[in-house]
C-alpha positions as CSV (number, residue, x, y, z in Angstrom):
1,M,43.0,8.8,10.0
2,E,42.3,5.2,8.8
3,A,42.4,3.9,12.4
4,S,39.8,6.6,13.4
5,R,37.6,5.7,10.5
6,A,37.8,2.0,11.3
7,K,36.9,2.7,14.9
8,R,33.8,4.7,13.8
9,L,32.7,2.0,11.5
10,A,33.2,-0.6,14.3
11,L,31.1,1.4,16.7
12,L,28.4,1.9,14.1
13,F,28.4,-1.8,13.4
14,L,28.1,-2.5,17.1
15,I,25.2,-0.1,17.5
16,V,23.4,-1.6,14.4
17,A,24.0,-5.1,15.8
18,V,22.5,-4.2,19.2
19,G,19.5,-2.6,17.4
20,A,19.0,-5.7,15.4
21,A,19.2,-7.9,18.5
22,L,16.7,-5.8,20.4
23,R,14.3,-6.0,17.4
24,L,14.6,-9.8,17.1
25,F,14.4,-10.6,20.9
26,R,11.0,-12.1,21.7
27,I,9.7,-11.1,18.2
28,D,7.0,-13.9,18.3
29,A,6.2,-13.8,22.0
30,Q,2.9,-12.1,21.5
31,S,0.2,-13.1,19.0
32,A,-0.3,-10.8,16.0
33,W,-3.2,-8.5,16.6
34,Y,-6.0,-7.9,14.1
35,D,-4.4,-5.2,11.9
36,E,-1.2,-7.2,11.7
37,L,-3.1,-10.4,10.8
38,L,-4.9,-8.4,8.1
39,S,-1.6,-7.3,6.6
40,V,-0.1,-10.8,6.8
41,S,-3.1,-12.5,5.2
42,Q,-3.9,-10.0,2.5
43,S,-0.3,-9.8,1.3
44,A,-0.5,-13.5,0.4
45,R,-3.4,-13.0,-2.0
46,S,-3.2,-12.5,-5.7
47,L,-2.5,-8.9,-6.9
48,T,-6.1,-8.5,-8.1
49,D,-7.6,-9.6,-4.8
50,L,-5.1,-7.5,-2.9
51,L,-5.8,-4.3,-4.8
52,R,-9.6,-4.9,-4.6
53,S,-9.3,-5.3,-0.8
54,L,-7.0,-2.3,-0.3
55,T,-9.3,0.0,-2.3
56,T,-12.7,-1.2,-1.0
57,A,-12.4,-2.7,2.5
58,D,-9.0,-2.0,4.2
59,I,-8.1,1.3,2.6
60,H,-4.3,1.3,2.7
61,P,-1.6,2.0,0.1
62,P,-0.1,-1.2,-1.4
63,L,3.7,-1.0,-1.1
64,H,4.2,-2.7,2.3
65,H,1.8,-5.5,1.2
66,L,3.7,-6.0,-2.0
67,I,7.0,-6.3,-0.2
68,L,5.5,-8.8,2.2
69,G,4.1,-10.9,-0.7
70,A,7.6,-11.0,-2.3
71,W,9.2,-11.8,1.1
72,Y,6.9,-14.8,1.6
73,K,8.5,-16.4,-1.5
74,V,11.8,-16.3,0.3
75,A,11.0,-16.8,4.0
76,G,7.7,-18.5,3.9
77,F,4.2,-17.4,5.1
78,G,3.4,-16.5,8.7
79,A,3.1,-13.7,11.2
80,M,6.7,-14.0,12.4
81,E,8.0,-14.0,8.9
82,A,6.1,-10.8,8.2
83,R,7.4,-9.2,11.3
84,L,11.0,-9.9,10.1
85,V,10.4,-7.4,7.3
86,S,9.9,-4.7,9.9
87,V,13.0,-5.9,11.7
88,I,15.0,-5.5,8.5
89,F,13.8,-2.0,7.8
90,G,14.0,-1.0,11.4
91,T,17.6,-2.2,11.6
92,F,18.6,-0.4,8.4
93,S,17.0,2.8,9.6
94,I,19.8,3.0,12.2
95,P,22.7,3.5,9.7
96,L,20.5,5.7,7.6
97,L,20.0,8.1,10.5
98,Y,23.8,8.1,11.0
99,L,24.3,9.1,7.4
100,L,21.7,11.8,7.8
101,A,23.3,13.2,10.9
102,R,26.7,13.2,9.2
103,R,25.4,15.8,6.8
104,F,25.2,18.2,9.6
105,T,27.6,17.2,12.4
106,D,30.6,15.1,13.5
107,S,30.8,11.3,13.7
108,A,30.4,11.1,17.5
109,T,27.1,13.0,17.4
110,S,26.0,10.9,14.4
111,L,26.8,7.7,16.3
112,C,24.8,9.1,19.2
113,A,21.7,9.6,17.0
114,A,22.1,6.0,15.7
115,F,22.4,4.8,19.3
116,L,19.2,6.6,20.3
117,L,17.2,5.0,17.4
118,A,18.7,1.6,18.1
119,V,17.5,1.5,21.7
120,S,14.3,3.6,21.2
121,Q,11.2,2.0,22.8
122,I,8.8,3.1,20.0
123,A,11.2,2.2,17.2
124,V,11.8,-1.3,18.6
125,Y,8.1,-1.8,19.3
126,F,7.1,-1.1,15.7
127,S,10.1,-3.0,14.3
128,Q,8.4,-6.1,15.8
129,E,5.0,-5.4,14.1
130,A,3.9,-6.5,10.7
131,R,2.6,-3.1,9.7
132,P,4.0,-0.4,7.4
133,Y,5.1,2.2,10.1
134,I,8.8,1.2,10.2
135,L,8.9,1.1,6.4
136,V,7.7,4.7,6.5
137,Q,10.6,5.5,9.0
138,F,13.1,3.9,6.7
139,L,11.8,5.7,3.6
140,S,11.5,9.0,5.4
141,L,15.2,8.9,6.2
142,A,16.0,7.8,2.7
143,A,13.9,10.7,1.3
144,A,15.6,13.2,3.6
145,L,19.0,12.1,2.4
146,A,17.9,12.2,-1.2
147,F,16.3,15.6,-0.6
148,L,19.5,17.1,0.8
149,D,21.4,15.9,-2.2
150,F,18.7,17.4,-4.4
151,I,18.7,20.9,-3.0
152,R,22.5,20.9,-3.0
153,N,22.8,19.7,-6.6
154,P,19.5,19.3,-8.4
155,N,20.7,17.1,-11.2
156,L,18.7,14.3,-12.9
157,R,20.1,11.6,-10.7
158,D,19.3,13.3,-7.4
159,S,15.9,14.5,-8.6
160,T,15.0,11.0,-9.6
161,L,16.1,9.5,-6.3
162,F,14.1,12.0,-4.3
163,A,11.0,11.6,-6.5
164,L,11.2,7.8,-6.1
165,A,11.6,8.0,-2.3
166,G,8.8,10.5,-2.1
167,A,6.5,8.3,-4.1
168,G,7.5,5.3,-2.1
169,L,6.4,7.1,1.1
170,L,3.0,7.9,-0.3
171,Y,2.6,4.3,-1.5
172,T,3.3,3.1,2.0
173,H,1.1,5.1,4.3
174,Y,-1.2,8.2,3.8
175,Y,0.2,10.0,6.8
176,S,3.7,9.9,5.3
177,V,2.7,12.9,3.2
178,W,3.7,15.0,6.3
179,V,7.3,13.9,5.8
180,L,7.2,15.6,2.3
181,L,5.6,18.7,3.9
182,A,8.4,18.7,6.5
183,L,11.1,18.6,3.8
184,G,9.3,21.4,2.0
185,L,9.3,23.6,5.1
186,Y,12.9,22.9,5.6
187,W,13.7,24.0,2.1
188,L,11.8,27.2,2.8
189,V,13.9,27.8,5.9
190,V,17.3,27.2,4.4
191,R,16.7,28.1,0.7
192,R,18.9,31.2,1.0
193,R,21.9,29.2,2.2
194,A,21.5,26.1,0.1
195,A,22.5,25.7,-3.5
196,V,19.0,25.4,-5.0
197,A,18.7,25.6,-8.8
198,G,15.4,27.3,-8.5
199,F,11.8,27.0,-7.4
200,G,10.9,25.5,-10.8
201,R,12.9,22.3,-10.3
202,M,11.3,21.8,-6.9
203,C,7.8,22.1,-8.5
204,M,8.9,19.7,-11.3
205,V,9.8,17.0,-8.8
206,A,6.6,17.5,-6.9
207,V,4.7,17.0,-10.2
208,V,6.7,13.8,-10.9
209,I,5.8,12.5,-7.4
210,G,2.2,13.3,-8.1
211,V,2.3,11.6,-11.5
212,I,3.8,8.4,-10.0
213,Y,1.1,8.4,-7.3
214,S,-1.8,9.3,-9.5
215,P,-2.7,5.7,-10.6
216,W,-3.3,4.8,-6.9
217,L,-5.6,7.8,-6.4
218,L,-7.5,7.0,-9.6
219,L,-7.9,3.4,-8.5
220,L,-9.2,4.6,-5.1
221,N,-11.6,7.0,-6.7
222,Q,-13.0,4.4,-9.0
223,S,-13.5,1.9,-6.2
224,G,-15.0,4.4,-3.8
225,G,-12.1,4.4,-1.4
226,L,-12.1,8.2,-1.2
227,N,-15.8,8.2,-0.2
228,P,-15.8,9.8,3.3
229,Q,-18.5,7.4,4.5
230,R,-16.4,4.3,4.1
231,G,-12.9,5.2,2.8
232,V,-9.6,6.5,4.1
233,L,-11.2,9.8,5.1
234,R,-14.0,8.3,7.2
235,S,-14.7,9.7,10.7
236,I,-14.2,7.5,13.7
237,H,-15.6,7.1,17.2
238,P,-15.0,10.1,19.4
239,S,-13.0,8.0,21.9
240,Q,-10.4,7.5,19.1
241,M,-10.0,11.2,18.3
242,A,-7.0,13.3,19.2
243,R,-6.9,15.1,22.6
244,A,-5.2,18.2,23.8
245,S,-2.7,15.9,25.6
246,S,-1.8,14.0,22.4
247,P,1.4,15.9,21.6
248,L,2.6,15.4,25.1
249,A,1.9,11.7,24.8
250,A,3.9,11.6,21.6
251,L,6.8,13.3,23.3
252,N,6.7,10.7,26.1
253,R,6.8,7.9,23.6
254,F,9.7,9.4,21.8
255,N,11.5,9.8,25.2
256,S,11.0,6.1,26.0
257,A,9.1,7.2,29.1
258,K,6.5,4.5,29.0
259,F,8.0,2.1,31.6
260,G,5.0,-0.1,32.2
261,S,3.8,-0.5,28.6
262,I,4.0,1.7,25.5
263,E,0.2,2.0,25.7
264,H,0.0,3.0,29.4
265,R,-0.1,6.5,30.8
266,T,3.2,8.0,31.6
267,S,4.0,8.7,35.3
268,A,5.0,12.2,36.2
269,P,8.6,11.2,37.3
270,A,9.1,9.2,34.1
271,A,7.9,12.2,32.0
272,L,10.3,14.5,33.8
273,V,13.2,12.2,33.4
274,G,12.4,11.8,29.7
275,F,12.1,15.6,29.3
276,A,15.4,16.2,31.0
277,L,17.3,13.6,29.0
278,F,15.8,14.0,25.6
279,T,13.6,17.1,25.1
280,A,15.9,19.6,26.9
281,P,18.9,18.9,24.7
282,A,16.7,18.8,21.5
283,A,15.2,22.2,22.5
284,A,18.6,23.6,23.1
285,A,19.8,22.4,19.7
286,L,16.8,24.0,18.0
287,W,17.4,27.3,19.9
288,Q,21.0,27.3,18.8
289,A,20.0,26.4,15.2
290,M,17.6,29.3,15.0
291,R,20.4,31.6,16.0
292,T,23.2,30.2,13.9
293,G,21.3,28.8,10.9
294,S,22.5,25.2,11.5
295,G,20.2,22.9,9.6
296,G,20.4,19.6,11.5
297,A,18.3,20.4,14.5
298,I,15.8,22.3,12.3
299,L,15.4,19.3,10.0
300,G,15.1,16.9,12.9
301,W,12.4,18.9,14.6
302,L,10.5,19.3,11.4
303,L,10.7,15.6,10.6
304,A,9.4,14.9,14.1
305,G,7.0,17.8,14.7
306,V,5.2,18.1,11.5
307,P,3.8,14.5,11.4
308,V,2.8,14.6,15.0
309,L,1.1,18.0,14.8
310,A,-0.6,17.1,11.5
311,A,-1.9,13.8,12.9
312,V,-3.2,15.6,16.0
313,V,-4.9,18.3,13.9
314,V,-6.7,15.9,11.6
315,G,-7.4,13.7,14.7
316,F,-9.3,16.6,16.3
317,F,-11.7,16.5,13.3
318,G,-12.5,12.8,13.7
319,V,-10.1,11.4,11.1
320,V,-8.3,8.2,12.1
321,F,-5.8,9.1,14.9
322,N,-3.4,6.8,16.7
323,Y,0.2,7.2,17.9
324,R,1.0,4.4,15.4
325,H,0.4,6.9,12.6
326,Y,3.3,9.2,13.6
327,S,5.6,6.6,15.2
328,F,8.0,6.9,12.2
329,A,8.7,10.6,13.2
330,S,10.8,9.5,16.2
331,A,14.0,9.2,14.0
332,G,14.0,13.0,13.2
333,Y,13.6,13.7,16.9
334,Y,16.7,11.7,17.8
335,L,18.7,13.7,15.3
336,A,17.8,16.9,17.2
337,V,18.5,15.2,20.5
338,A,21.9,14.0,19.5
339,I,22.9,17.5,18.2
340,G,21.7,18.9,21.6
341,W,23.8,16.3,23.4
342,R,26.9,17.6,21.7
343,L,25.9,21.1,22.6
344,C,24.8,20.7,26.2
345,F,27.6,18.4,27.4
346,P,30.9,19.8,26.3
347,N,33.2,17.3,28.0
348,R,33.6,13.6,27.4
349,A,32.7,12.5,31.0
350,M,29.3,14.3,31.0
351,R,28.5,12.8,27.6
352,L,29.2,9.3,28.7
353,L,27.2,9.8,31.8
354,W,24.2,11.0,29.7
355,L,24.5,8.0,27.4
356,A,24.5,5.7,30.5
357,A,21.4,7.4,31.8
358,V,19.7,7.0,28.4
359,L,20.6,3.4,28.3
360,V,19.1,2.8,31.8
361,V,15.8,4.6,30.8
362,S,15.6,2.8,27.5
363,G,16.2,-0.5,29.3
364,L,13.3,0.1,31.6
365,A,11.1,1.0,28.6
366,L,12.2,-2.0,26.5
367,K,11.4,-4.3,29.5
368,G,7.8,-3.0,29.2
369,I,7.8,-4.0,25.5
370,Y,9.0,-7.5,26.2
371,T,6.9,-8.3,29.3
372,A,3.7,-6.3,29.1
373,P,1.0,-7.8,26.8
374,T,-0.3,-5.2,24.5
375,K,-2.0,-7.4,21.9
376,P,-5.0,-9.7,22.1
377,D,-3.8,-13.4,22.0
378,Y,-5.7,-14.6,19.0
379,R,-3.2,-17.4,18.5
380,E,-4.1,-19.0,21.9
381,G,-7.8,-17.9,21.6
382,F,-8.4,-19.9,18.4
383,L,-6.4,-22.9,19.6
384,P,-9.5,-24.9,21.0
385,L,-11.2,-24.5,17.7
386,A,-8.0,-25.8,15.9
387,N,-7.7,-28.7,18.3
388,H,-11.4,-29.8,18.3
389,Y,-12.5,-28.9,14.8
390,Q,-13.9,-31.9,12.9
391,P,-15.0,-32.6,9.3
392,G,-18.6,-31.5,9.0
393,D,-18.3,-28.7,11.6
394,C,-19.6,-25.3,10.7
395,V,-18.7,-21.9,12.1
396,T,-20.5,-18.7,12.6
397,G,-19.2,-15.4,14.1
398,Q,-20.1,-12.2,15.9
399,P,-19.9,-9.3,15.4
400,R,-17.9,-8.5,12.3
401,I,-15.5,-11.3,12.8
402,W,-15.6,-12.8,9.3
403,Q,-14.1,-10.8,6.5
404,K,-14.0,-12.5,3.1
405,L,-13.5,-16.2,4.0
406,V,-12.3,-16.5,7.6
407,H,-11.1,-14.5,10.6
408,Y,-7.6,-13.5,9.7
409,A,-6.2,-15.2,12.9
410,W,-7.5,-18.6,11.7
411,E,-6.1,-18.0,8.2
412,V,-2.6,-17.0,9.5
413,Y,-2.1,-19.4,12.4
414,Y,-4.2,-22.4,11.6
415,G,-5.0,-22.1,7.9
416,E,-3.0,-25.2,7.0
417,R,-5.6,-27.2,8.9
418,G,-8.2,-26.3,6.3
419,T,-10.8,-23.7,5.4
420,L,-13.7,-23.3,7.8
421,R,-17.2,-23.9,6.6
422,L,-19.1,-20.7,7.4
423,V,-22.8,-20.1,8.3
424,P,-24.0,-16.5,8.3
425,L,-25.1,-15.4,11.7
426,D,-28.3,-13.9,10.4
427,Q,-29.4,-17.3,9.0
428,L,-29.6,-18.8,12.5
429,P,-31.4,-20.7,14.0
430,S,-31.6,-22.4,10.6
431,V,-28.5,-24.5,10.1
432,P,-27.6,-26.5,6.9
433,A,-28.2,-30.2,7.3
434,E,-24.6,-31.0,6.4
435,C,-23.4,-29.2,9.5
436,G,-22.9,-31.8,12.2
437,R,-21.9,-29.3,14.8
438,L,-21.8,-25.5,15.0
439,W,-19.0,-23.3,16.5
440,L,-20.2,-19.9,17.7
441,V,-17.2,-17.5,17.8
442,W,-17.2,-14.1,19.4
443,D,-14.3,-11.8,19.0
444,R,-14.3,-9.9,22.3
445,T,-11.8,-7.2,21.4
446,W,-13.1,-3.6,21.8
447,W,-12.5,-2.7,18.1
448,M,-14.9,-5.4,17.1
449,N,-17.6,-4.3,19.6
450,R,-17.9,-0.6,19.3
451,T,-21.4,-0.4,18.0
452,S,-23.1,-3.6,19.1
453,N,-23.5,-5.7,22.2
454,G,-21.6,-8.8,21.2
455,E,-22.0,-10.8,24.4
456,Q,-25.8,-10.3,24.4
457,R,-26.1,-11.3,20.8
458,V,-24.2,-14.5,21.5
459,K,-26.6,-15.3,24.4
460,D,-29.6,-14.5,22.2
461,T,-28.3,-16.8,19.5
462,I,-27.8,-19.7,21.9
463,A,-31.2,-19.1,23.3
464,R,-32.9,-19.2,19.8
465,M,-31.2,-22.5,19.1
466,A,-31.9,-24.1,22.5
467,G,-34.7,-26.2,21.0
468,E,-32.4,-28.2,18.7
469,Y,-28.9,-27.6,20.1
470,W,-27.1,-27.8,23.4
471,V,-23.7,-26.2,24.4
472,A,-21.2,-29.1,24.4
473,Q,-18.1,-27.0,25.0
474,R,-17.4,-23.4,26.0
475,H,-13.9,-21.9,25.9
476,D,-13.4,-18.4,27.4
477,H,-10.4,-16.3,26.4
478,P,-9.8,-12.6,26.7
479,A,-9.7,-12.2,22.9
480,I,-12.1,-15.0,21.8
481,Q,-15.0,-16.8,23.2
482,L,-16.0,-20.1,21.7
483,H,-19.2,-22.2,22.0
484,L,-19.5,-25.6,20.4
485,L,-23.2,-26.4,19.8
486,E,-24.3,-30.0,19.1
487,R,-27.7,-31.2,17.9
488,K,-29.8,-32.7,20.6
489,P,-30.6,-36.5,20.3
């Protein structure tokens, strides 16, 4: 018995180590994109400035930012340092999924679930991004474990742990509320078979979670963050709304079927392979669970399906929608897949063959993560400005490139070289006398240019200043275009 337990622990350690290595590999190969840079930069600000920004400009809950701010004191400030936080939570999610699976099934199946999360394309991708999605994954698994203890034995300790995990989810990302909804639906399904002390205790914990979360809602309301015109509920451009194909796209990402890039369309052969390897076993597990009352597959599908479907539904109505917002739900899906693996492949040889096929598919998908650029290269784009910036230079930007003091890319990657002296674009062609030269910066990324013609505004600005300035340098980059304007003799 001891030897068997040691073997299981060794296999789990190996799976976790592989998962950590995949998350660390080429972690800094791509520049951080705008949302990452925003998280990295804001988290270094004072608590007052951070809360003001999170309730008025970038409407997000504060927990991930607070963790980043504390981490900087240990590891230092920077994009890679911030990404390491996601690596840590992504790695520790692997043994948490193992523990969750052990509540329902044997150790081999639980190791399979941990393996699927360790090599998952979408899990590895977001474990390398300085955003809160992997923290939501970690907390969702912790909340599910605490919830299972709570419904089995709703004492003060288990009630407190579940309330804290639930509140932690809400303080990390707004879409994590769907995790709590999924757990509530699971309780409704299994309540006759679980040792629940009553509906009243469940309501009491919900009230406690609400009380813990209420200060944030009050702060949002006071600052106008709940205003639909500019807050978290604001509508978005129609091109960013959910589509009828969005649930299928989610399934393909969970199935590691994006071989070229996680953001590319899935080919029909890849989709079929992913369906056969992942979805078919998960569906078989759910079918069996509905017949026998086994809770593991039901919980897994709820943890996966509720966040995806909820995100799609609100996305149809113009609320912010992106696959990032439900990426954390993949862990629940792998729980159902692993249970289906045990069910569909009764002998050891077939199980090993399936695991080998999953490893090949996941390897192809991970190659896409490591080799296909998915983020604008702000780090390289701002390099000419960093190399040629001189005392007395001034900077102006187009279109909404400057938030607060500087573009976050400059602050994160080149902030140690000094703070840029800014000139508002609408003041041109008038330039302060102390500005010896003027850098005109255009962020070319699509999310910065959805409502205005940035390129034309740059040309118009240069034309208006042609009487006194000439273009001394021009640097073109897919993410950033730079013009250095110097006064004519």
